[in-house]
ROKE-323400 format. One record per residue (C-alpha): residue in one letter; x, y, z; residue number from 1. Coordinates in nm, 3 decimals. Layout:
N
+---+---------+---------+---------+-----+
: r :       u :       v :       w :   k :
+---+---------+---------+---------+-----+
: A :       X :       Y :       Z : NUM :
...
+---+---------+---------+---------+-----+
//
This chain:
294
+---+---------+---------+---------+-----+
: r :       u :       v :       w :   k :
+---+---------+---------+---------+-----+
: M :   2.909 :   3.698 :   1.519 :   1 :
: I :   2.842 :   3.419 :   1.329 :   2 :
: M :   2.959 :   3.459 :   0.981 :   3 :
: V :   2.775 :   3.235 :   0.715 :   4 :
: D :   3.028 :   3.160 :   0.472 :   5 :
: E :   3.248 :   2.963 :   0.788 :   6 :
: C :   2.956 :   2.841 :   0.907 :   7 :
: A :   2.694 :   2.690 :   0.642 :   8 :
: F :   2.833 :   2.405 :   0.563 :   9 :
: E :   3.055 :   2.271 :   0.801 :  10 :
: Y :   2.771 :   2.107 :   1.002 :  11 :
: T :   2.647 :   1.935 :   0.677 :  12 :
: R :   2.975 :   1.787 :   0.561 :  13 :
: R :   2.986 :   1.593 :   0.896 :  14 :
: W :   2.690 :   1.343 :   0.799 :  15 :
: W :   2.723 :   1.371 :   0.404 :  16 :
: P :   3.118 :   1.456 :   0.317 :  17 :
: D :   3.062 :   1.339 :  -0.045 :  18 :
: Q :   2.828 :   1.662 :  -0.125 :  19 :
: K :   2.869 :   2.033 :  -0.039 :  20 :
: P :   2.565 :   2.255 :  -0.029 :  21 :
: E :   2.492 :   2.609 :  -0.278 :  22 :
: F :   2.319 :   2.889 :  -0.269 :  23 :
: L :   2.042 :   2.956 :  -0.486 :  24 :
: P :   1.848 :   3.283 :  -0.540 :  25 :
: L :   1.468 :   3.207 :  -0.536 :  26 :
: N :   1.401 :   3.489 :  -0.790 :  27 :
: P :   1.626 :   3.805 :  -0.914 :  28 :
: E :   1.470 :   4.001 :  -0.597 :  29 :
: G :   1.464 :   3.729 :  -0.392 :  30 :
: P :   1.668 :   3.579 :  -0.068 :  31 :
: K :   1.931 :   3.299 :  -0.117 :  32 :
: V :   1.849 :   2.973 :   0.013 :  33 :
: R :   2.121 :   2.730 :   0.122 :  34 :
: Y :   2.023 :   2.397 :  -0.027 :  35 :
: L :   2.156 :   2.024 :  -0.139 :  36 :
: S :   2.051 :   1.816 :  -0.474 :  37 :
: A :   2.200 :   1.449 :  -0.428 :  38 :
: G :   2.136 :   1.122 :  -0.558 :  39 :
: Q :   1.951 :   0.944 :  -0.871 :  40 :
: G :   1.623 :   0.850 :  -0.964 :  41 :
: P :   1.315 :   1.005 :  -0.983 :  42 :
: T :   1.273 :   1.378 :  -0.850 :  43 :
: L :   1.212 :   1.432 :  -0.450 :  44 :
: V :   1.165 :   1.716 :  -0.250 :  45 :
: L :   1.239 :   1.710 :   0.097 :  46 :
: L :   1.062 :   1.997 :   0.283 :  47 :
: H :   1.193 :   2.060 :   0.664 :  48 :
: S :   1.000 :   2.153 :   0.998 :  49 :
: T :   0.979 :   2.465 :   1.221 :  50 :
: R :   1.304 :   2.562 :   1.371 :  51 :
: T :   1.527 :   2.369 :   1.170 :  52 :
: Q :   1.699 :   2.312 :   0.840 :  53 :
: L :   1.836 :   2.076 :   0.592 :  54 :
: D :   1.957 :   1.881 :   0.802 :  55 :
: L :   1.668 :   1.731 :   0.979 :  56 :
: F :   1.675 :   1.432 :   0.705 :  57 :
: Q :   2.048 :   1.376 :   0.777 :  58 :
: R :   1.902 :   1.011 :   0.860 :  59 :
: V :   1.714 :   0.967 :   0.565 :  60 :
: I :   1.889 :   1.139 :   0.259 :  61 :
: P :   2.213 :   0.875 :   0.265 :  62 :
: R :   1.907 :   0.560 :   0.316 :  63 :
: L :   1.748 :   0.752 :  -0.035 :  64 :
: V :   2.022 :   0.856 :  -0.280 :  65 :
: D :   2.022 :   0.495 :  -0.501 :  66 :
: H :   1.672 :   0.585 :  -0.543 :  67 :
: F :   1.582 :   0.909 :  -0.584 :  68 :
: T :   1.747 :   1.255 :  -0.713 :  69 :
: I :   1.672 :   1.450 :  -0.393 :  70 :
: H :   1.667 :   1.831 :  -0.356 :  71 :
: T :   1.611 :   1.990 :   0.008 :  72 :
: F :   1.665 :   2.359 :   0.100 :  73 :
: D :   1.665 :   2.594 :   0.412 :  74 :
: Y :   1.362 :   2.809 :   0.414 :  75 :
: P :   1.452 :   3.169 :   0.407 :  76 :
: G :   1.513 :   3.301 :   0.704 :  77 :
: F :   1.575 :   2.934 :   0.840 :  78 :
: G :   1.916 :   2.747 :   0.875 :  79 :
: W :   2.182 :   2.952 :   0.682 :  80 :
: S :   1.942 :   3.069 :   0.433 :  81 :
: D :   1.924 :   3.484 :   0.373 :  82 :
: I :   1.748 :   3.619 :   0.679 :  83 :
: V :   1.543 :   3.964 :   0.545 :  84 :
: P :   1.442 :   4.168 :   0.763 :  85 :
: G :   1.049 :   4.257 :   0.849 :  86 :
: A :   0.983 :   3.901 :   0.604 :  87 :
: D :   0.628 :   3.713 :   0.623 :  88 :
: Y :   0.661 :   3.380 :   0.754 :  89 :
: R :   0.291 :   3.278 :   0.725 :  90 :
: E :   0.171 :   3.023 :   0.527 :  91 :
: P :   0.086 :   3.168 :   0.189 :  92 :
: A :   0.443 :   3.349 :   0.202 :  93 :
: M :   0.623 :   3.024 :   0.261 :  94 :
: R :   0.416 :   2.822 :   0.027 :  95 :
: K :   0.535 :   3.100 :  -0.270 :  96 :
: H :   0.941 :   3.032 :  -0.174 :  97 :
: V :   0.876 :   2.640 :  -0.196 :  98 :
: V :   0.676 :   2.714 :  -0.508 :  99 :
: D :   0.986 :   2.951 :  -0.654 : 100 :
: F :   1.251 :   2.670 :  -0.552 : 101 :
: V :   1.092 :   2.431 :  -0.744 : 102 :
: E :   1.031 :   2.622 :  -1.050 : 103 :
: R :   1.391 :   2.763 :  -1.023 : 104 :
: L :   1.511 :   2.442 :  -1.066 : 105 :
: D :   1.215 :   2.348 :  -1.326 : 106 :
: L :   1.169 :   1.999 :  -1.131 : 107 :
: R :   0.894 :   1.831 :  -1.274 : 108 :
: D :   0.708 :   1.499 :  -1.155 : 109 :
: I :   0.785 :   1.548 :  -0.812 : 110 :
: T :   0.757 :   1.329 :  -0.471 : 111 :
: L :   0.684 :   1.623 :  -0.259 : 112 :
: V :   0.756 :   1.524 :   0.087 : 113 :
: G :   0.754 :   1.699 :   0.415 : 114 :
: E :   0.785 :   1.688 :   0.768 : 115 :
: S :   0.641 :   1.906 :   1.038 : 116 :
: L :   0.527 :   2.252 :   0.897 : 117 :
: G :   0.670 :   2.082 :   0.608 : 118 :
: A :   0.429 :   1.844 :   0.546 : 119 :
: T :   0.194 :   2.138 :   0.539 : 120 :
: L :   0.354 :   2.312 :   0.315 : 121 :
: A :   0.410 :   1.978 :   0.053 : 122 :
: L :   0.043 :   1.972 :   0.063 : 123 :
: T :  -0.052 :   2.353 :  -0.038 : 124 :
: T :   0.237 :   2.341 :  -0.266 : 125 :
: A :   0.081 :   2.018 :  -0.424 : 126 :
: A :  -0.227 :   2.222 :  -0.493 : 127 :
: V :  -0.083 :   2.480 :  -0.632 : 128 :
: L :   0.196 :   2.337 :  -0.868 : 129 :
: R :  -0.047 :   2.040 :  -0.978 : 130 :
: D :   0.051 :   1.886 :  -1.281 : 131 :
: R :   0.475 :   1.887 :  -1.177 : 132 :
: V :   0.374 :   1.696 :  -0.892 : 133 :
: K :   0.315 :   1.323 :  -0.884 : 134 :
: Q :   0.271 :   1.247 :  -0.493 : 135 :
: V :   0.306 :   1.391 :  -0.197 : 136 :
: V :   0.392 :   1.177 :   0.092 : 137 :
: A :   0.304 :   1.450 :   0.433 : 138 :
: I :   0.467 :   1.324 :   0.723 : 139 :
: N :   0.292 :   1.459 :   1.039 : 140 :
: P :   0.138 :   1.812 :   0.938 : 141 :
: Y :   0.163 :   2.037 :   1.172 : 142 :
: D :  -0.193 :   2.247 :   1.097 : 143 :
: Y :  -0.349 :   2.248 :   1.398 : 144 :
: L :  -0.340 :   2.478 :   1.752 : 145 :
: P :  -0.181 :   2.513 :   1.981 : 146 :
: G :   0.098 :   2.289 :   1.773 : 147 :
: A :   0.403 :   2.266 :   1.921 : 148 :
: E :   0.303 :   2.357 :   2.267 : 149 :
: R :   0.150 :   1.999 :   2.271 : 150 :
: A :   0.477 :   1.897 :   2.315 : 151 :
: N :   0.548 :   1.954 :   2.605 : 152 :
: L :   0.518 :   2.178 :   2.930 : 153 :
: L :   0.853 :   2.326 :   2.849 : 154 :
: A :   0.776 :   2.396 :   2.499 : 155 :
: S :   0.417 :   2.565 :   2.571 : 156 :
: M :   0.596 :   2.821 :   2.839 : 157 :
: I :   0.835 :   2.915 :   2.592 : 158 :
: I :   0.648 :   2.950 :   2.322 : 159 :
: K :   0.365 :   3.124 :   2.474 : 160 :
: C :   0.640 :   3.349 :   2.623 : 161 :
: V :   0.779 :   3.416 :   2.250 : 162 :
: R :   0.447 :   3.506 :   2.103 : 163 :
: A :   0.366 :   3.747 :   2.350 : 164 :
: P :   0.333 :   4.134 :   2.313 : 165 :
: L :   0.620 :   4.378 :   2.481 : 166 :
: I :   0.835 :   4.054 :   2.642 : 167 :
: G :   0.800 :   3.832 :   2.324 : 168 :
: P :   1.142 :   4.016 :   2.155 : 169 :
: I :   1.319 :   3.947 :   2.479 : 170 :
: F :   1.217 :   3.602 :   2.525 : 171 :
: A :   1.310 :   3.528 :   2.152 : 172 :
: A :   1.651 :   3.650 :   2.184 : 173 :
: M :   1.714 :   3.462 :   2.560 : 174 :
: E :   1.696 :   3.113 :   2.376 : 175 :
: S :   1.987 :   2.861 :   2.475 : 176 :
: R :   2.112 :   2.520 :   2.356 : 177 :
: A :   1.902 :   2.380 :   2.714 : 178 :
: S :   1.593 :   2.538 :   2.632 : 179 :
: L :   1.613 :   2.392 :   2.255 : 180 :
: A :   1.677 :   2.038 :   2.374 : 181 :
: G :   1.422 :   2.028 :   2.625 : 182 :
: I :   1.168 :   2.147 :   2.337 : 183 :
: F :   1.261 :   1.913 :   2.060 : 184 :
: R :   1.298 :   1.637 :   2.340 : 185 :
: G :   0.888 :   1.645 :   2.331 : 186 :
: G :   0.882 :   1.574 :   1.968 : 187 :
: F :   1.039 :   1.224 :   2.038 : 188 :
: Y :   0.903 :   0.915 :   2.157 : 189 :
: D :   1.228 :   0.782 :   2.235 : 190 :
: S :   1.450 :   1.064 :   2.311 : 191 :
: S :   1.798 :   0.909 :   2.295 : 192 :
: R :   1.725 :   0.932 :   1.958 : 193 :
: L :   1.740 :   1.322 :   1.918 : 194 :
: P :   2.113 :   1.376 :   1.818 : 195 :
: P :   2.301 :   1.625 :   2.035 : 196 :
: D :   2.517 :   1.777 :   1.804 : 197 :
: F :   2.200 :   1.849 :   1.574 : 198 :
: I :   2.095 :   2.097 :   1.905 : 199 :
: D :   2.434 :   2.297 :   1.864 : 200 :
: E :   2.375 :   2.330 :   1.515 : 201 :
: L :   2.075 :   2.490 :   1.581 : 202 :
: A :   2.183 :   2.689 :   1.855 : 203 :
: K :   2.488 :   2.841 :   1.652 : 204 :
: V :   2.219 :   2.940 :   1.394 : 205 :
: G :   1.982 :   3.091 :   1.633 : 206 :
: K :   2.333 :   3.322 :   1.721 : 207 :
: R :   2.306 :   3.479 :   1.340 : 208 :
: P :   2.176 :   3.837 :   1.400 : 209 :
: G :   1.827 :   3.864 :   1.326 : 210 :
: Y :   1.699 :   3.534 :   1.424 : 211 :
: P :   1.519 :   3.582 :   1.762 : 212 :
: A :   1.287 :   3.828 :   1.480 : 213 :
: V :   1.231 :   3.502 :   1.284 : 214 :
: A :   1.130 :   3.212 :   1.522 : 215 :
: R :   0.892 :   3.502 :   1.692 : 216 :
: A :   0.758 :   3.569 :   1.330 : 217 :
: V :   0.738 :   3.153 :   1.286 : 218 :
: Y :   0.540 :   3.095 :   1.615 : 219 :
: K :   0.294 :   3.403 :   1.558 : 220 :
: G :   0.226 :   3.300 :   1.222 : 221 :
: L :   0.100 :   2.933 :   1.311 : 222 :
: P :  -0.297 :   3.019 :   1.252 : 223 :
: S :  -0.199 :   3.047 :   0.901 : 224 :
: Y :  -0.126 :   2.687 :   0.858 : 225 :
: V :  -0.455 :   2.596 :   1.015 : 226 :
: A :  -0.601 :   2.794 :   0.735 : 227 :
: A :  -0.414 :   2.631 :   0.476 : 228 :
: K :  -0.608 :   2.271 :   0.554 : 229 :
: S :  -0.883 :   2.447 :   0.333 : 230 :
: H :  -0.630 :   2.392 :  -0.013 : 231 :
: Y :  -0.632 :   2.008 :   0.052 : 232 :
: A :  -0.953 :   1.961 :  -0.102 : 233 :
: Q :  -0.752 :   2.136 :  -0.435 : 234 :
: I :  -0.509 :   1.861 :  -0.457 : 235 :
: E :  -0.530 :   1.640 :  -0.742 : 236 :
: A :  -0.194 :   1.370 :  -0.668 : 237 :
: P :  -0.232 :   1.072 :  -0.449 : 238 :
: V :  -0.135 :   1.157 :  -0.096 : 239 :
: T :   0.004 :   0.997 :   0.157 : 240 :
: L :  -0.081 :   1.089 :   0.509 : 241 :
: V :   0.210 :   0.932 :   0.732 : 242 :
: Y :   0.156 :   0.980 :   1.144 : 243 :
: G :   0.339 :   0.890 :   1.485 : 244 :
: D :   0.133 :   0.665 :   1.704 : 245 :
: H :   0.269 :   0.922 :   1.955 : 246 :
: D :   0.247 :   1.242 :   1.742 : 247 :
: W :   0.121 :   1.566 :   1.898 : 248 :
: S :  -0.167 :   1.563 :   1.636 : 249 :
: R :  -0.523 :   1.351 :   1.754 : 250 :
: A :  -0.747 :   1.111 :   1.584 : 251 :
: A :  -0.979 :   1.301 :   1.536 : 252 :
: E :  -0.755 :   1.594 :   1.326 : 253 :
: R :  -0.563 :   1.315 :   1.116 : 254 :
: E :  -0.916 :   1.203 :   1.009 : 255 :
: A :  -1.030 :   1.518 :   0.908 : 256 :
: N :  -0.721 :   1.585 :   0.677 : 257 :
: L :  -0.775 :   1.208 :   0.519 : 258 :
: A :  -1.138 :   1.356 :   0.467 : 259 :
: R :  -1.039 :   1.696 :   0.286 : 260 :
: I :  -0.775 :   1.513 :   0.015 : 261 :
: K :  -0.944 :   1.330 :  -0.224 : 262 :
: Q :  -0.706 :   1.040 :  -0.342 : 263 :
: G :  -0.530 :   1.013 :   0.012 : 264 :
: K :  -0.461 :   0.725 :   0.216 : 265 :
: M :  -0.303 :   0.708 :   0.589 : 266 :
: L :  -0.043 :   0.515 :   0.778 : 267 :
: V :   0.090 :   0.532 :   1.143 : 268 :
: L :   0.419 :   0.508 :   1.202 : 269 :
: K :   0.511 :   0.258 :   1.568 : 270 :
: D :   0.692 :   0.405 :   1.844 : 271 :
: A :   0.737 :   0.735 :   1.659 : 272 :
: S :   0.637 :   1.112 :   1.758 : 273 :
: H :   0.674 :   1.454 :   1.591 : 274 :
: I :   1.009 :   1.436 :   1.448 : 275 :
: A :   1.015 :   1.081 :   1.286 : 276 :
: S :   1.299 :   1.195 :   1.013 : 277 :
: L :   1.528 :   1.138 :   1.335 : 278 :
: E :   1.337 :   0.900 :   1.573 : 279 :
: R :   1.280 :   0.654 :   1.264 : 280 :
: P :   1.479 :   0.735 :   0.941 : 281 :
: E :   1.475 :   0.349 :   0.869 : 282 :
: A :   1.116 :   0.359 :   0.832 : 283 :
: F :   1.052 :   0.703 :   0.727 : 284 :
: A :   1.244 :   0.594 :   0.400 : 285 :
: R :   1.109 :   0.307 :   0.395 : 286 :
: I :   0.773 :   0.442 :   0.297 : 287 :
: L :   0.897 :   0.680 :   0.030 : 288 :
: I :   1.076 :   0.389 :  -0.133 : 289 :
: E :   0.739 :   0.139 :  -0.126 : 290 :
: T :   0.500 :   0.444 :  -0.198 : 291 :
: Q :   0.742 :   0.520 :  -0.525 : 292 :
: S :   0.728 :   0.191 :  -0.630 : 293 :
: T :   0.324 :   0.167 :  -0.617 : 294 :
+---+---------+---------+---------+-----+
//
């Protein structure tokens, strides 16, 4: 059995030894989430992707701390945050967690930044928070079907099996380090940029009691992120959409998203696929710094 008290800080301290994550209840009745705050300057909230945690931004945060006060957290059920049996992982429930996090810390004048699933949550959360949000940077939004199944054949096969009735729980419980690494490599243009120890960390998280049910619920909930695109038209803040030139999304899907947004622009990140924060961290950080100064 993996003990959260022993493991929740170990990996983060490797790449950010000067900071230690903390735990925060999102509301009096709600789950506790692991979060990290660091840096100085304008407020920036980083939202991570599917099947990851705040450590996704390990190569980005050190490049940003001199420019922003950064807040990031593991969504409930993800990383080392509380797992609540039977919890809802569809977009509206996940969006509510982000809203609760922002309101719990009373953050204002925010730059909301997300990658993949986190990018979709950044966009839909901005539509709700409105006056608290200064701008949004959404990197490779995850709002199309079949989503991660476009990564590679292995991802397609495993995700289909995890979603399936009857056999789904069995396949979710069979997740291994090798299968995780194979799926994640499909999110890179240059797979040598995938940190092996990050996969080790995710595999460790996957051994937490109750985590296979979380993974299955997240994959089954993907259609709700596609439906959530209807909220994009309600965003009042300026939005920068960023897509890797080898991202899983298609040109028509990107243009359709841009058309939904009132104050939107689109950038293309060269030599990058879906997980740009690890593959192109210097470009990821530069976009945020430059967007802040405009």
